[in-house]
C-alpha positions, -999 to +999 in steps of 0.1 A: +251+058+604+218+073+591+207+039+576+215+021+608+196+046+629+164+043+609+168+005+608+173+001+646+144+024+654+121+003+631+131-033+641+130-027+678+092-020+676+085-052+656+069-082+672+082-117+662+064-150+664+083-183+667+075-192+631+090-160+617+124-162+599+149-133+596+165-133+561+188-109+543+192-106+506+222-090+488+224-080+452+255-093+434+275-064+418+246-040+417+263-010+400+280-029+372+249-050+366+221-025+368+202-022+334+209+015+326+180+021+301+155+009+327+172+028+354+171+061+334+134+055+328+128+050+365+145+083+373+125+101+347+093+085+360+102+099+395+108+133+380+074+133+362+058+128+396+077+157+411+056+189+410+085+210+423+110+201+396+103+233+376+111+254+407+145+237+411+156+230+375+151+247+342+159+215+322+131+194+308+128+158+317+136+149+281+169+169+283+178+153+316+172+119+300+196+128+272+223+141+296+221+109+318+226+087+287+255+108+275+272+104+309+267+066+307+280+064+272+313+081+282+323+053+306+359+047+294+386+032+315+423+021+311+437-013+319+473-024+311+478+006+288+447-002+268+414+018+268+381+001+271+344+012+271+320-002+297+291-016+277+268-027+306+259-014+340+268+019+356+304+029+361+318+026+396+327+060+411+303+080+389+279+100+412+251+093+387+255+056+393+242+059+428+211+077+417+204+052+389+210+021+411+187+035+439+159+045+414+160+011+396+160-009+429+130+011+441+112+004+409+122-033+410+111-038+446+077-023+440+072-047+412+085-077+431+063-071+462+033-064+440+036-096+420+048-120+447+023-148+456+034-146+493+047-114+507+072-109+536+059-096+569+086-069+569+108-056+541+135-030+544+161-023+517+192-001+518+206+002+482+216-034+475+210-050+510+175-061+521+163-074+554+130-092+556+109-112+581+093-142+565+063-157+581+053-184+556+079-211+565+112-222+550+096-242+521+080-211+506+111-190+512+129-206+482+099-198+460+102-161+470+140-161+464+134-175+429+108-148+423+134-122+432+160-136+408+135-142+379+124-105+377+156-092+361+183-115+346+211-091+354+200-085+391+206-116+412+201-118+450+221-140+474+203-152+505+213-155+542+191-170+568+193-164+606+215-188+626+208-194+663+183-165+663+209-140+649+216-124+616+239-096+604+225-067+585+245-035+576+268-031+606+242-044+631+237-079+645+199-085+649+189-111+675+157-124+690+148-117+726+115-133+732+090-117+708+112-086+702+143-079+683+175-065+697+205-050+678+241-044+686+273-037+667+283-066+643+319-075+638+331-101+613+348-132+627+380-120+610+380-087+628+415-082+644+406-051+665+438-035+654+434+003+651+458+032+649+484+028+677+486+055+703+523+062+696+517+064+658+527+096+640+492+111+636+475+141+650+457+139+683+424+149+665+427+119+642+433+094+670+405+107+692+383+110+661+386+073+655+375+065+690+346+090+690+334+076+656+333+040+670+316+052+702+290+070+681+284+039+661+278+020+693+252+045+705+234+044+671+234+006+665+228-007+700+191-008+707+192-007+745+212+006+774+227-028+782+240-033+747+254+003+746+273-002+779+287-035+767+299-019+735+315+010+754+334-014+777+345-034+747+359-003+730+377+007+761+394-027+763+403-027+726+419+007+727+438-001+758+452-031+739+462-006+711+483+014+736+459+042+746+460+053+782+428+049+802+425+086+808+428+093+770+401+068+762+378+081+789+382+117+778+375+109+741+345+087+748+333+110+776+328+138+751+304+115+732+286+103+763+281+140+774+267+148+740+244+118+743+230+131+777+232+168+769+196+175+777+160+171+764+155+170+726+149+203+708+122+211+683+128+209+645+127+248+642+152+251+671+174+225+655+174+244+622+182+277+640+211+260+658+224+246+626+223+280+609+241+296+639+268+269+636+272+275+599+276+312+604+302+306+631+320+278+611+357+285+609+379+283+579+399+251+575+433+246+558+451+213+552+487+209+562+509+178+564+513+165+599+546+170+617+545+163+654+552+194+674+552+218+644+516+213+632+503+219+667+522+252+669+508+262+635+473+255+648+479+277+679+491+306+656+460+303+634+435+298+661+430+336+669+421+341+633+394+314+635+414+292+611+415+255+619+439+231+604+432+196+591+462+173+591+471+153+560+492+122+565+523+112+545+522+082+522+522+050+542+536+016+532+503+005+516+501+037+495+537+030+482+532-007+475+496-011+464+485+004+431+448+000+426+449+016+391+473+010+363+500+037+363+502+059+333+535+058+314+556+089+321+556+100+284+518+100+285+513+118+318+493+150+316+502+182+335+540+181+338+569+204+344+597+192+321+634+199+314+654+194+282+691+200+277+716+206+249+752+191+249+765+226+251+750+230+286+720+250+277+687+239+294+651+248+291+623+242+316+586+243+306+552+231+316+522+217+297+487+205+306+489+179+278+510+148+277+547+157+276+555+140+243+528+161+225+544+193+237+579+181+227+566+173+192+555+210+190+590+221+199+604+198+171+579+212+146+589+248+156+625+239+149+617+223+116+596+253+105+620+279+119+594+294+143+620+309+166+595+335+180+573+307+196+601+284+208+633+293+226+645+257+217+641+266+180+661+298+184+689+279+202+690+250+177+696+274+148+727+289+164+742+259+182+764+232+165+763+208+195+742+176+196+707+185+208+676+163+209+646+185+218+623+155+216+639+141+248+631+156+282+630+146+318+599+151+340+606+173+370+571+173+385+535+162+378+508+188+387+472+184+374+461+220+380+474+249+359+479+273+389+501+248+408+520+238+376+531+273+367+542+280+403+562+248+402+577+258+369+587+291+383+603+274+413+623+251+390+634+280+369+645+300+399+664+270+413+681+258+381+685+291+363+682+275+328+698+297+301+670+293+276+644+306+300+657+341+303+627+363+303+603+333+300+578+325+327+541+326+335+544+333+372+566+357+391+580+344+424+585+365+455+621+373+463+617+354+495+620+322+474+657+330+468+667+323+504+644+293+506+659+277+475+695+285+486+689+267+519 
């Protein structure tokens, strides 16, 4: 939204001539192709020009450089039960990657524009997307495109030229109107306009939030009142087709329109004071699974205490069927609550933050060495003549955090009452759990 706002404000003030050409350039796979050594140097060069760095950070620039390289050298990932190290580019998902990519692209564009034989009339870049206005004709545009791709072998730009006086950039469609530029919301030809159905099992706040978000995008991206009105009417029609009553749509969109015409703009000092007042009055939020009728009642109970609830949805069909990452084999999962049993009926429930098979090996070692004081399994094995395989255990739950894991362990112990856990436990449950587990 912020990028679109700045872009719309800038292009609507530009003046176009008939010979000008709108062009967009896109970097292919920026994060995984950015040269990390040059990117780190670009960040350090920016820090050297920052006179306030010492007031905000006690680390030297040399230390920051070392830390950035250490983060990049630890880029390991798993695929088909094999571990790999990423040798080139910045890892996807690493917060540092965004900083490095932006710093390198800023350094690169400064060099490109400085050394270009012919320069664009207008240049605006947002991370890996760039919009330009070219005033030197189509013949020289290819020369400029080659200049961009020759600067750095790993950074390659694709090119898109306006068609019928229109071009898409970010989430805006930029079009010519005489000598000026106009913007409105861009939708891909494959857009199906299928959104969350009105009768779907989701909280009212989520449904209305989708509508308000789209309405806000229309206000931001559309450059004039006519385009905004057209977008609002389009959204009303789309959400009617998705089963939303007209009154519901009007109420959700009306809140945005009222905010848009709330009054004259305030000064920067007043805006900061208002923001501080809002932060002081900001309520506490808790997340609960959404259950229609129940979650709303919980919200009304918590409201007098200035506690608001955020609704989390249950897994949908996509979550259940689509696995973006390789799943870890159960025996290698970390943070588990496990259960092991003897043929005599004795059972033991434990937890570990490490992979389960490593913890079970420790039980086996305790049995072999006779360390009965550290393992209830070793104590039982020495006095039981039944078949017992302490190296085999079932996983009851997977919990990554220690606090949640020990609570889950205590719940399983209370529910199953395993004989080998008498007097063993890291967390004491309230007696109220007895009635909960019985029911």
